[in-house]
C-alpha positions in Angstrom: 13.3 26.8 -11.9 11.4 23.5 -11.6 9.2 22.7 -14.6 6.4 20.3 -13.9 5.0 17.9 -16.5 2.3 19.4 -18.6 0.0 16.5 -17.6 -0.2 18.0 -14.1 -2.8 20.5 -15.5 -5.2 17.6 -15.8 -5.3 17.0 -12.0 -8.9 17.8 -10.8 -9.4 20.7 -8.4 -8.8 19.6 -4.8 -6.8 16.5 -5.8 -3.4 18.2 -6.2 -1.6 16.5 -3.3 -1.5 15.9 0.4 -1.5 19.7 0.8 -5.0 20.0 -0.7 -6.4 21.6 2.5 -4.1 24.5 1.9 -4.7 24.8 -1.8 -8.5 24.5 -1.5 -8.6 27.5 0.8 -6.4 29.5 -1.6 -8.6 28.5 -4.6 -11.9 29.5 -2.9 -10.6 33.1 -3.0 -9.6 32.9 -6.7 -12.8 31.7 -8.2 -12.8 30.1 -11.6 -10.3 32.4 -13.3 -7.0 30.9 -14.1 -7.7 27.7 -12.2 -6.2 25.4 -14.8 -3.1 27.6 -15.3 -2.5 27.6 -11.6 -2.6 23.9 -11.1 1.0 23.2 -12.0 2.1 25.8 -9.5 -0.3 24.4 -6.8 1.0 20.9 -7.4 4.5 22.2 -6.7 3.3 24.2 -3.7 1.5 21.1 -2.3 4.5 18.9 -2.9 6.7 21.3 -0.9 4.1 21.3 1.8 4.3 17.6 2.2 7.7 16.8 0.6 9.4 13.6 1.9 11.7 15.5 4.3 9.3 18.2 5.3 7.8 18.7 8.7 4.4 18.1 7.2 5.5 14.7 5.9 6.6 13.8 9.4 3.3 15.0 10.7 1.4 12.9 8.2 3.3 9.8 9.2 2.8 10.5 12.8 -0.9 11.0 12.3 -1.1 7.6 10.7 1.0 6.0 13.4 -1.3 7.4 16.0 -4.1 5.3 14.5 -2.2 2.0 14.3 0.3 2.4 17.2 0.3 -0.2 20.0 2.7 -1.4 22.6 5.7 -3.1 21.1 6.4 -6.6 22.4 9.5 -8.7 22.1 9.6 -10.2 18.6 10.1 -13.7 20.1 11.0 -15.0 16.6 10.5 -18.7 16.0 12.3 -20.1 12.9 12.3 -23.6 11.4 14.5 -24.5 8.5 13.0 -26.8 5.9 14.7 -29.0 3.3 16.5 -27.2 0.4 14.2 -27.3 -2.6 15.5 -26.6 -6.2 18.5 -24.8 -4.8 16.5 -22.6 -2.5 16.7 -22.6 1.3 13.3 -22.4 2.9 12.4 -21.2 6.4 9.1 -21.1 8.1 8.9 -18.4 10.8 6.7 -16.4 13.1 7.2 -13.2 15.0 5.2 -11.4 17.7 3.8 -8.1 16.4 1.7 -7.3 19.5 0.2 -9.0 22.5 -1.8 -12.0 21.2 -0.8 -11.6 17.6 2.0 -13.4 15.7 2.8 -13.0 12.0 3.4 -16.3 10.2 5.6 -16.4 7.1 7.9 -18.2 4.7 11.4 -17.0 3.8 13.2 -18.2 0.7 16.7 -17.5 -0.5 19.4 -19.2 -2.6 21.0 -22.0 -0.7 24.4 -20.8 -1.9 23.9 -17.2 -0.9 26.5 -15.5 1.3 26.6 -12.2 3.1 23.8 -9.7 3.3 21.2 -9.8 0.6 18.4 -7.5 -0.5 14.8 -8.5 0.6 11.4 -8.3 -1.0 8.3 -8.8 1.2 5.2 -10.0 -0.7 1.6 -9.4 0.5 -1.4 -11.4 -0.7 -4.9 -10.2 -1.5 -8.3 -10.6 0.2 -9.1 -14.2 1.1 -5.7 -15.4 0.1 -2.6 -16.5 2.0 1.2 -16.4 1.9 1.1 -19.5 -0.4 -0.4 -17.3 -3.1 2.8 -15.3 -3.3 5.2 -18.3 -3.4 5.6 -18.4 -7.2 6.8 -14.8 -7.2 8.9 -15.4 -4.2 10.7 -18.3 -5.9 11.5 -16.1 -8.9 12.8 -13.4 -6.6 14.9 -15.8 -4.6 16.4 -17.2 -7.9 17.3 -13.7 -8.8 19.3 -13.2 -5.6 16.8 -11.8 -3.2 15.6 -13.0 0.2 11.9 -13.3 -0.5 9.3 -13.2 2.3 5.6 -14.0 2.2 3.3 -13.5 5.2 -0.2 -14.3 6.2 -2.3 -11.2 6.8 -4.4 -11.1 10.0 -7.4 -13.4 9.8 -5.9 -15.1 6.7 -4.1 -18.3 6.1 -2.7 -19.8 9.2 -4.0 -16.8 11.1 -7.6 -17.4 10.2 -9.9 -18.2 13.1 -12.5 -19.8 10.9 -14.6 -19.1 7.8 -15.6 -15.5 7.5 -13.2 -14.4 10.3 -11.8 -11.5 8.3 -15.2 -10.1 7.6 -16.3 -10.6 11.2 -13.2 -8.8 12.5 -14.0 -5.8 10.2 -17.6 -5.8 11.5 -16.2 -5.7 15.1 -14.0 -2.7 14.0 -17.2 -1.0 12.7 -18.9 -1.5 16.1 -16.1 -0.4 18.4 -12.5 1.0 18.2 -9.5 -1.2 18.6 -8.3 -3.3 15.6 -8.0 -2.0 12.0 -8.1 -5.3 10.1 -9.1 -3.5 6.9 -5.6 -2.6 5.5 -4.2 -0.6 8.5 -3.2 -3.5 10.8 -1.1 -4.9 8.0 1.0 -1.7 7.9 1.9 -2.2 11.6 2.6 -5.8 11.0 4.9 -5.2 8.1 6.7 -2.6 10.1 7.3 -5.2 12.8 8.4 -7.7 10.2 11.0 -5.2 9.0 12.1 -4.9 12.6 12.7 -8.6 12.6 14.4 -8.8 9.2 16.8 -6.1 10.2 18.0 -8.3 13.1 19.1 -11.1 10.6 22.7 -11.4 9.6 21.7 -12.3 6.0 19.6 -9.2 5.4 20.8 -5.9 4.0 18.7 -3.5 6.1 19.1 -0.7 3.6 17.6 -2.7 0.7 14.2 -3.9 1.7 11.5 -3.9 -0.9 7.7 -4.4 -0.6 5.1 -5.6 -3.1 1.5 -6.8 -2.8 -1.6 -7.7 -4.8 -5.0 -6.1 -4.5 -5.5 -5.7 -0.7 -1.8 -6.3 -0.5 -1.2 -3.5 -3.0 -3.1 -1.0 -0.9 -1.1 -2.1 2.1 2.1 -1.8 0.1 1.7 1.9 -0.8 0.4 2.7 2.7 3.4 1.0 4.4 5.9 2.5 1.9 4.5 6.0 2.6 4.7 5.6 6.4 7.9 3.5 6.8 10.9 5.0 5.1 12.8 1.8 5.7 11.0 0.4 2.6 13.5 1.2 -0.1 11.4 0.3 -3.1 7.8 -0.6 -3.6 5.5 -2.2 -6.3 1.8 -2.1 -5.5 -0.2 -4.4 -7.9 -3.8 -3.5 -8.7 -4.3 -1.7 -5.4 -3.4 1.9 -6.2 -6.5 4.1 -6.1 -8.3 7.2 -4.9 -10.9 6.3 -2.4 -12.1 9.9 -2.5 -12.7 9.8 -6.3 -14.7 6.6 -5.9 -16.9 8.2 -3.3 -17.3 11.4 -5.3 -18.3 9.4 -8.4 -20.4 6.6 -6.8 -17.9 4.0 -8.0 -17.1 2.4 -4.6 -19.0 -0.9 -5.4 -16.0 -2.9 -6.5 -14.0 -2.1 -3.3 -17.0 -2.7 -1.1 -17.7 -6.0 -2.8 -14.4 -7.4 -1.5 -16.0 -7.5 2.0 -19.6 -7.8 0.9 -20.6 -9.9 4.0 -19.5 -7.1 6.3 -21.6 -4.6 4.5 -24.6 -7.0 4.3 -24.4 -7.2 8.1 -24.2 -3.4 8.5 -27.2 -2.9 6.2 -29.2 -5.5 8.2 -28.3 -4.0 11.6 -29.1 -0.5 10.5 -32.4 -1.3 8.9 -31.4 0.3 5.7 -32.6 -1.1 2.4 -29.2 -1.0 0.6 -25.7 0.4 0.7 -25.2 4.0 -0.3 -22.3 6.4 -0.5 -23.0 7.9 2.9 -22.8 4.5 4.5 -19.5 3.7 2.8 -18.1 7.0 3.9 -19.2 6.4 7.5 -17.6 3.0 7.3 -14.3 4.4 6.2 -14.4 7.0 8.9 -14.8 4.3 11.6 -12.7 1.5 10.2 -10.0 3.2 8.1 -10.0 6.8 9.2 -8.3 9.1 6.6 -8.4 6.6 3.8 -10.2 9.0 1.5 -8.5 12.2 2.7 -5.1 12.6 4.2 -4.1 8.9 3.6 -5.8 8.6 0.2 -3.7 7.2 -2.7 -2.7 10.6 -4.3 -1.9 12.0 -0.9 0.6 9.2 -0.1 2.6 9.5 -3.3 4.8 12.4 -2.0 5.6 10.5 1.1 7.1 7.6 -0.9 9.1 9.9 -3.2 12.0 9.8 -4.1 12.3 6.0 -3.2 11.7 3.8 -6.3 8.0 3.1 -6.9 6.4 1.1 -9.7 2.6 1.2 -9.9 0.7 -1.6 -11.8 -3.1 -1.2 -12.3 -5.6 -2.2 -15.0 -7.8 -0.2 -17.3 -11.0 -2.3 -16.6 -10.7 -2.9 -12.9 -13.9 -2.0 -10.9 -12.0 -2.3 -7.7 -9.7 0.6 -8.7 -11.5 2.9 -11.2 -9.1 4.2 -13.7 -9.7 8.0 -13.2 -8.8 7.6 -9.6 -5.7 5.6 -10.5 -4.8 8.4 -12.9 -5.0 10.9 -10.0 -2.5 8.8 -8.1 -0.2 8.6 -11.1 -0.4 12.4 -11.7 0.4 13.1 -8.0 3.3 10.7 -8.2 4.7 12.3 -11.4 4.6 15.7 -9.7 6.2 14.5 -6.5 9.0 12.5 -8.2 9.7 15.3 -10.7 9.9 17.9 -8.0 12.3 15.6 -6.0 14.5 15.3 -9.1 13.8 11.5 -9.2 11.8 11.0 -12.4 13.6 7.7 -13.1 12.5 6.4 -9.7 8.9 6.3 -10.7 7.1 4.2 -13.3 3.5 3.2 -13.9 1.9 0.6 -16.0 -1.8 0.3 -16.9 -2.6 -3.2 -18.1 -4.8 -2.8 -21.2 -8.1 -4.7 -21.5 -7.5 -6.2 -18.1 -9.7 -6.5 -15.0 -8.6 -7.2 -11.5 -5.6 -9.4 -12.1 -1.9 -9.3 -12.6 -0.6 -10.3 -16.0 2.7 -12.4 -16.2 4.6 -9.7 -18.0 3.7 -7.2 -15.2 5.1 -9.5 -12.6 8.2 -10.0 -14.6 8.5 -6.2 -14.9 8.1 -5.8 -11.1 10.9 -8.3 -10.5 13.1 -6.4 -13.0 12.3 -3.2 -11.1 13.5 -4.7 -7.9 16.6 -6.0 -9.5 17.3 -2.5 -10.9 16.7 -0.7 -7.7 17.7 -3.0 -4.9 20.5 -5.2 -6.3 24.0 -3.8 -5.8 
């Protein structure tokens, strides 16, 4: 018998897991009686429906890949070695991820490292660049990792001018093609992993992923879709987009790309942004982000691989009740997989949209524990 944590009974109706389409149909026939008592059972049922090795899990990954898939081009890697700095070897590199798009990055490792080493990829937030992640990368490299930071599309070296990221998202709103709001980065990290696995100094079985804010969302999405990610730490990005829509608390997330929404409002002749507009935006630009690919839904796809979630209690970008739904779904998935010790969550108290130093240290320790031999 598998006993689920008692906290599972607090999961709201319809938020049980990626299998909610099944459970909701079942619940409609039950009415209100016994609903709370049934939730632990339904959490288990839903986990089995989308367990990491199940056919449904494979389907969920394939459904996501259908959205982001594109012709694979030769990686055509270009690598330049820089002077050793404070005992760290530094390399600037770029790889082709699709026709007309190259990911630019920095790779750091101990200059005296030998053999194959574990890797951690670090993703920056909205408006940032790979340089924002260098302090953490240096710490990781000093702890014996190969640390890699990259520029997201329309950021850093890949920016095509001021406001290029928001302009690209607006283009995605107008016509299909790119998915610059989160999804394209998933593809690019997958191609980055392709490259890393060709290197003689990389242990292909020990590749971790972390990211902040936008990068945090991209971290849990990528970890759910690509099982080559052996461990993940999403910082201040874990959330339920559905919860935010249902409770009219999407403003913080929308505010990260305010210029895009201002343009949409102006073009539509609307007076302001409302929930219906945000939902329509998600359907066009990031389809499935508040349903089959929402935060709680992706948790069972990451289990049982090590996952450490870091969020804040006062972050309007990721409202806490929605974060808690993700945590509850993860607890259920990891417990059912017999991997309770592979999941941990930290809520930074009295903190907004930022990562505290102790949380970063905890993340590095998590990678050491789960990726170092």
